[in-house]
Backbone as CSV, one residue per row, in Angstrom:
resi,resn,N_x,N_y,N_z,CA_x,CA_y,CA_z,C_x,C_y,C_z
1,MET,138.846,211.674,-20.384,138.517,211.509,-18.984,138.959,212.767,-18.237
2,LYS,138.041,213.330,-17.480,138.374,214.494,-16.648,138.655,214.020,-15.227
3,VAL,139.842,214.373,-14.744,140.268,214.000,-13.404,140.488,215.279,-12.602
4,VAL,139.897,215.329,-11.415,140.138,216.441,-10.495,141.092,215.938,-9.417
5,ALA,142.196,216.652,-9.236,143.193,216.298,-8.226,143.121,217.289,-7.070
6,LEU,143.034,216.742,-5.870,142.980,217.534,-4.638,144.033,217.020,-3.671
7,ALA,144.389,217.846,-2.721,145.255,217.424,-1.615,145.062,218.401,-0.465
8,ASP,145.412,217.953,0.712,145.526,218.845,1.871,144.266,219.665,2.145
9,THR,143.123,218.978,2.195,141.872,219.675,2.495,141.739,219.996,3.990
10,HIS,142.386,219.230,4.838,142.469,219.512,6.280,141.112,219.834,6.919
11,ALA,140.153,218.924,6.733,138.858,219.077,7.393,138.991,218.666,8.867
12,PRO,138.184,219.172,9.751,137.191,220.218,9.548,137.756,221.625,9.747
13,ARG,139.035,221.720,10.084,139.605,223.044,10.345,139.517,223.934,9.111
14,ARG,139.845,223.405,7.945,139.873,224.209,6.719,138.728,223.899,5.766
15,TRP,138.238,222.679,5.771,137.164,222.238,4.865,135.950,221.969,5.735
16,LYS,135.005,222.881,5.735,133.766,222.685,6.506,132.776,221.871,5.685
17,SER,132.708,222.185,4.403,131.966,221.423,3.400,132.604,221.790,2.064
18,CYS,132.203,221.098,1.032,132.834,221.320,-0.267,132.653,222.770,-0.715
19,PRO,133.739,223.500,-0.892,133.629,224.895,-1.334,132.968,224.985,-2.711
20,PRO,132.098,225.960,-2.921,131.377,226.071,-4.196,132.283,226.089,-5.422
21,ARG,133.428,226.757,-5.356,134.315,226.816,-6.534,135.000,225.477,-6.785
22,VAL,135.125,224.654,-5.760,135.631,223.292,-5.945,134.528,222.439,-6.563
23,ALA,133.320,222.567,-6.034,132.182,221.790,-6.543,131.945,222.027,-8.028
24,GLU,132.175,223.240,-8.497,132.013,223.537,-9.929,132.847,222.595,-10.789
25,HIS,134.045,222.288,-10.351,134.935,221.414,-11.117,134.613,219.939,-10.905
26,LEU,134.030,219.600,-9.771,133.710,218.208,-9.474,132.485,217.716,-10.230
27,ARG,131.592,218.617,-10.589,130.309,218.217,-11.178,130.443,217.341,-12.416
28,ASP,131.454,217.594,-13.235,131.600,216.786,-14.449,132.874,215.936,-14.428
29,ALA,133.389,215.665,-13.230,134.589,214.834,-13.101,134.244,213.368,-13.339
30,ASP,135.177,212.671,-13.960,135.052,211.220,-14.108,135.709,210.500,-12.938
31,VAL,136.763,211.098,-12.397,137.531,210.523,-11.291,138.068,211.672,-10.439
32,ILE,138.172,211.419,-9.130,138.778,212.378,-8.205,139.963,211.698,-7.533
33,LEU,141.094,212.381,-7.523,142.279,211.915,-6.806,142.502,212.833,-5.613
34,HIS,142.683,212.245,-4.432,142.994,213.050,-3.240,144.333,212.566,-2.702
35,ALA,145.315,213.458,-2.698,146.682,213.098,-2.322,146.964,213.282,-0.833
36,GLY,145.971,213.035,0.006,146.189,212.953,1.438,145.974,214.226,2.230
37,ASP,145.946,214.041,3.551,145.540,215.040,4.531,144.087,215.447,4.313
38,VAL,143.269,214.408,4.198,141.814,214.547,4.169,141.369,214.987,5.567
39,CYS,141.878,214.281,6.571,141.705,214.511,8.008,140.371,214.034,8.574
40,VAL,139.294,214.085,7.809,137.986,213.591,8.248,137.411,212.753,7.110
41,ALA,137.094,211.498,7.395,136.638,210.579,6.349,135.386,211.070,5.632
42,GLY,134.571,211.889,6.287,133.359,212.413,5.662,133.632,213.200,4.390
43,VAL,134.826,213.777,4.273,135.195,214.492,3.046,135.168,213.532,1.863
44,LEU,135.646,212.316,2.074,135.666,211.331,0.991,134.257,210.946,0.575
45,ASP,133.340,210.849,1.541,131.935,210.579,1.212,131.357,211.721,0.393
46,GLU,131.678,212.934,0.788,131.199,214.113,0.067,131.724,214.114,-1.372
47,LEU,133.001,213.801,-1.547,133.589,213.763,-2.886,133.010,212.626,-3.722
48,ALA,132.767,211.475,-3.090,132.258,210.305,-3.808,130.865,210.534,-4.381
49,ALA,130.157,211.536,-3.893,128.849,211.872,-4.472,129.012,212.433,-5.887
50,TYR,130.213,212.894,-6.226,130.484,213.447,-7.555,131.074,212.417,-8.512
51,ALA,132.041,211.627,-8.039,132.753,210.680,-8.903,133.535,209.710,-8.019
52,PRO,133.996,208.600,-8.597,134.845,207.689,-7.819,136.095,208.415,-7.310
53,VAL,136.494,208.068,-6.080,137.614,208.739,-5.421,138.732,207.735,-5.153
54,HIS,139.959,208.135,-5.480,141.164,207.393,-5.109,141.937,208.293,-4.159
55,VAL,142.397,207.726,-3.037,143.023,208.543,-1.996,144.226,207.818,-1.412
56,VAL,145.207,208.596,-0.988,146.325,208.070,-0.205,146.333,208.774,1.146
57,LYS,146.904,208.096,2.118,146.935,208.613,3.487,147.981,209.719,3.613
58,GLY,147.594,210.790,4.295,148.515,211.886,4.583,149.010,211.818,6.013
59,ASN,149.995,212.624,6.336,150.578,212.604,7.677,149.625,213.114,8.755
60,ASN,148.557,213.820,8.389,147.566,214.286,9.361,146.301,213.435,9.377
61,ASP,146.268,212.374,8.581,145.085,211.513,8.526,145.121,210.496,9.653
62,GLY,144.021,210.436,10.395,143.908,209.495,11.494,143.392,208.149,11.025
63,PRO,143.075,207.266,11.975,142.652,205.910,11.633,141.305,205.836,10.910
64,ASP,140.495,206.895,10.988,139.206,206.856,10.295,139.354,207.070,8.786
65,VAL,140.498,207.563,8.338,140.759,207.698,6.900,141.501,206.436,6.474
66,VAL,140.743,205.518,5.893,141.300,204.231,5.481,141.836,204.379,4.064
67,ALA,143.166,204.400,3.957,143.806,204.603,2.656,145.229,204.073,2.721
68,PRO,145.764,203.662,1.582,147.155,203.219,1.551,148.115,204.410,1.568
69,GLU,149.372,204.153,1.866,150.408,205.194,1.833,150.710,205.612,0.394
70,THR,150.688,204.641,-0.513,150.899,204.910,-1.937,149.847,204.148,-2.725
71,LEU,149.650,204.576,-3.944,148.662,203.932,-4.808,149.151,204.042,-6.245
72,GLU,149.005,202.960,-6.990,149.319,202.976,-8.413,148.084,202.489,-9.148
73,LEU,147.658,203.240,-10.150,146.454,202.885,-10.878,146.575,203.253,-12.346
74,ASP,145.704,202.662,-13.111,145.620,202.937,-14.541,144.382,203.794,-14.757
75,LEU,144.585,204.980,-15.294,143.459,205.866,-15.612,143.444,206.065,-17.120
76,GLY,142.550,205.382,-17.774,142.435,205.515,-19.220,143.705,205.164,-19.960
77,GLY,144.475,204.224,-19.423,145.719,203.812,-20.047,146.941,204.572,-19.566
78,LEU,146.756,205.611,-18.762,147.872,206.372,-18.192,148.219,205.765,-16.835
79,ARG,149.490,205.503,-16.603,149.931,204.924,-15.330,150.164,206.052,-14.329
80,VAL,149.310,206.082,-13.304,149.316,207.160,-12.311,149.698,206.590,-10.951
81,ALA,150.630,207.250,-10.282,151.003,206.894,-8.917,150.618,208.051,-8.009
82,MET,150.315,207.710,-6.759,149.959,208.728,-5.773,150.728,208.482,-4.486
83,ILE,151.141,209.578,-3.863,151.816,209.553,-2.571,151.543,210.911,-1.927
84,HIS,151.507,210.956,-0.601,151.270,212.256,0.034,152.550,213.088,0.068
85,ASP,153.569,212.572,0.719,154.806,213.337,0.917,155.890,212.800,-0.008
86,SER,156.273,213.600,-0.982,157.293,213.182,-1.950,158.699,213.581,-1.519
87,GLY,158.839,214.159,-0.336,160.154,214.540,0.167,160.594,215.910,-0.329
88,ALA,161.849,216.204,-0.112,162.418,217.510,-0.460,162.323,217.777,-1.956
89,ALA,162.232,219.055,-2.307,162.122,219.438,-3.716,163.345,219.006,-4.513
90,GLN,164.515,219.157,-3.934,165.731,218.777,-4.652,165.768,217.262,-4.843
91,GLY,165.916,216.844,-6.076,165.980,215.425,-6.393,164.638,214.727,-6.478
92,ARG,163.542,215.477,-6.374,162.215,214.865,-6.353,161.914,214.036,-7.606
93,PRO,162.121,214.552,-8.821,161.785,213.738,-10.000,162.516,212.389,-10.030
94,ALA,163.801,212.390,-9.755,164.558,211.132,-9.765,164.084,210.199,-8.653
95,ARG,163.787,210.760,-7.486,163.307,209.954,-6.361,161.956,209.322,-6.681
96,MET,161.063,210.094,-7.312,159.752,209.558,-7.676,159.880,208.509,-8.787
97,ARG,160.824,208.684,-9.695,161.051,207.686,-10.741,161.523,206.373,-10.120
98,ARG,162.416,206.457,-9.146,162.872,205.231,-8.466,161.728,204.574,-7.698
99,ARG,160.909,205.388,-7.057,159.805,204.849,-6.248,158.709,204.247,-7.118
100,PHE,158.433,204.884,-8.255,157.359,204.447,-9.150,157.929,204.296,-10.566
101,PRO,158.702,203.236,-10.815,159.437,203.121,-12.081,158.571,203.038,-13.328
102,THR,157.327,202.608,-13.208,156.483,202.476,-14.404,155.489,203.619,-14.567
103,ALA,155.486,204.573,-13.657,154.483,205.652,-13.689,154.767,206.660,-14.802
104,ASP,153.675,207.164,-15.366,153.733,208.299,-16.289,153.539,209.613,-15.532
105,LEU,152.774,209.536,-14.443,152.382,210.709,-13.667,152.385,210.350,-12.192
106,VAL,152.952,211.224,-11.356,152.870,211.071,-9.902,152.133,212.284,-9.353
107,VAL,151.052,212.022,-8.621,150.274,213.073,-7.965,150.602,213.008,-6.478
108,PHE,150.958,214.154,-5.905,151.342,214.190,-4.499,150.828,215.472,-3.851
109,GLY,151.005,215.572,-2.543,150.558,216.745,-1.795,151.600,217.152,-0.771
110,HIS,151.143,217.438,0.433,151.925,217.719,1.630,152.438,219.158,1.728
111,SER,153.023,219.697,0.693,153.633,221.026,0.789,152.623,222.164,0.652
112,HIS,151.449,221.868,0.093,150.431,222.877,-0.226,150.912,223.814,-1.337
113,ILE,151.999,223.491,-1.977,152.567,224.328,-3.041,152.285,223.673,-4.388
114,PRO,151.461,224.293,-5.228,151.157,223.698,-6.533,152.427,223.525,-7.368
115,LEU,152.482,222.415,-8.097,153.639,222.131,-8.936,153.212,221.261,-10.104
116,ASP,153.690,221.591,-11.277,153.522,220.764,-12.471,154.871,220.753,-13.171
117,HIS,155.545,219.605,-13.129,156.916,219.525,-13.637,157.112,218.200,-14.364
118,SER,157.764,218.258,-15.511,158.107,217.054,-16.275,159.614,216.935,-16.376
119,GLU,160.079,215.696,-16.206,161.511,215.441,-16.332,161.723,213.976,-16.680
120,ASN,162.458,213.737,-17.746,162.807,212.375,-18.166,161.595,211.458,-18.275
121,GLY,160.537,211.956,-18.884,159.356,211.136,-19.129,158.418,210.970,-17.956
122,LEU,158.677,211.643,-16.854,157.798,211.561,-15.684,157.246,212.941,-15.378
123,ARG,155.938,213.007,-15.228,155.268,214.248,-14.828,154.976,214.136,-13.347
124,ILE,155.388,215.129,-12.574,155.042,215.171,-11.153,154.127,216.367,-10.948
125,PHE,153.061,216.139,-10.174,151.969,217.108,-10.108,151.452,217.211,-8.686
126,ASN,151.529,218.411,-8.126,150.953,218.697,-6.817,149.856,219.729,-7.039
127,PRO,148.586,219.377,-6.746,147.496,220.321,-6.990,147.431,221.470,-5.994
128,GLY,148.290,221.467,-4.976,148.166,222.468,-3.922,146.999,222.105,-3.016
129,SER,146.469,223.065,-2.313,145.328,222.850,-1.423,144.216,223.826,-1.770
130,PRO,142.972,223.338,-1.866,141.872,224.260,-2.156,141.453,225.092,-0.949
131,THR,141.871,224.663,0.245,141.345,225.286,1.461,142.405,225.812,2.423
132,ASP,143.659,225.426,2.242,144.729,225.851,3.150,145.928,226.282,2.310
133,ARG,145.850,227.516,1.806,146.821,227.987,0.817,148.187,228.318,1.397
134,ARG,148.265,228.406,2.694,149.513,228.766,3.382,150.137,229.990,2.740
135,ARG,151.327,229.887,2.198,152.006,231.064,1.645,151.687,231.292,0.171
136,GLN,150.727,230.581,-0.368,150.382,230.713,-1.783,149.324,231.802,-1.965
137,PRO,149.264,232.424,-3.143,148.282,233.494,-3.343,146.837,233.005,-3.381
138,HIS,146.623,231.728,-3.753,145.261,231.199,-3.880,145.211,229.752,-3.412
139,GLY,144.017,229.322,-2.999,143.756,227.905,-2.861,143.620,227.331,-4.263
140,THR,144.083,226.096,-4.458,144.104,225.527,-5.807,143.689,224.061,-5.824
141,LEU,143.356,223.608,-7.013,143.164,222.195,-7.304,143.771,221.930,-8.671
142,GLY,143.817,220.661,-9.047,144.368,220.297,-10.342,143.312,219.705,-11.245
143,LEU,143.401,220.021,-12.522,142.534,219.430,-13.537,143.415,218.694,-14.535
144,LEU,143.099,217.434,-14.748,143.847,216.594,-15.678,142.892,216.066,-16.736
145,ARG,143.339,216.053,-17.984,142.539,215.452,-19.055,143.359,214.326,-19.665
146,ILE,142.788,213.125,-19.593,143.470,211.916,-20.048,142.653,211.280,-21.168
147,GLU,143.322,210.939,-22.254,142.669,210.217,-23.353,143.656,209.253,-23.976
148,ASN,143.197,208.035,-24.203,143.998,207.023,-24.901,145.405,206.880,-24.324
149,GLY,145.500,206.830,-23.007,146.779,206.616,-22.354,147.701,207.816,-22.328
150,ARG,147.187,208.975,-22.700,148.011,210.188,-22.735,147.417,211.267,-21.843
151,LEU,148.293,212.002,-21.193,147.885,213.172,-20.420,147.862,214.344,-21.387
152,LEU,146.669,214.740,-21.803,146.535,215.795,-22.804,146.635,217.187,-22.208
153,ASP,146.230,217.326,-20.950,146.244,218.645,-20.328,146.347,218.473,-18.819
154,ALA,147.126,219.326,-18.198,147.242,219.370,-16.738,147.309,220.833,-16.350
155,ARG,146.381,221.234,-15.486,146.323,222.643,-15.086,146.136,222.760,-13.587
156,ILE,146.752,223.785,-13.038,146.505,224.196,-11.657,145.484,225.322,-11.741
157,VAL,144.385,225.195,-10.985,143.287,226.157,-11.065,143.072,226.806,-9.700
158,ALA,143.033,228.121,-9.673,142.746,228.853,-8.435,141.264,228.721,-8.096
159,VAL,140.972,228.425,-6.832,139.575,228.292,-6.400,139.241,229.232,-5.239
160,THR,140.179,230.061,-4.832,139.887,231.087,-3.821,140.429,232.413,-4.304
């Protein structure tokens, strides 16, 4: 299963429409995860044209973005949790383990800083932002490959 992870698209200020380099990765996605700060619900409609979308609410999402604060789902047997703001970097893995005790993977956003880190059996993954790179050298997204309940590959991919 190919999963594309996005966060912090910040439409319409940063996301006018799906950037071509993002669309390249969406074309063969089985599932799309958006870790919040969609900002305009139309982005979710645009993404849903490619694959089913799971989303959590970000701190900049208004009432038109209907999404839970957290989400826990099974993707091909892998237990995935989603949250927008995972808090301070220090202590994050332990905090996410307490918050999502059964998760194999936590996908989050908010900082716009890509991160792929494993600790004590928990993988925490921030895809960064494809459209609002802030202090990062590139806009990014995440690519995850899941098979038989295992995360076989997780990559941060530059799209700008």
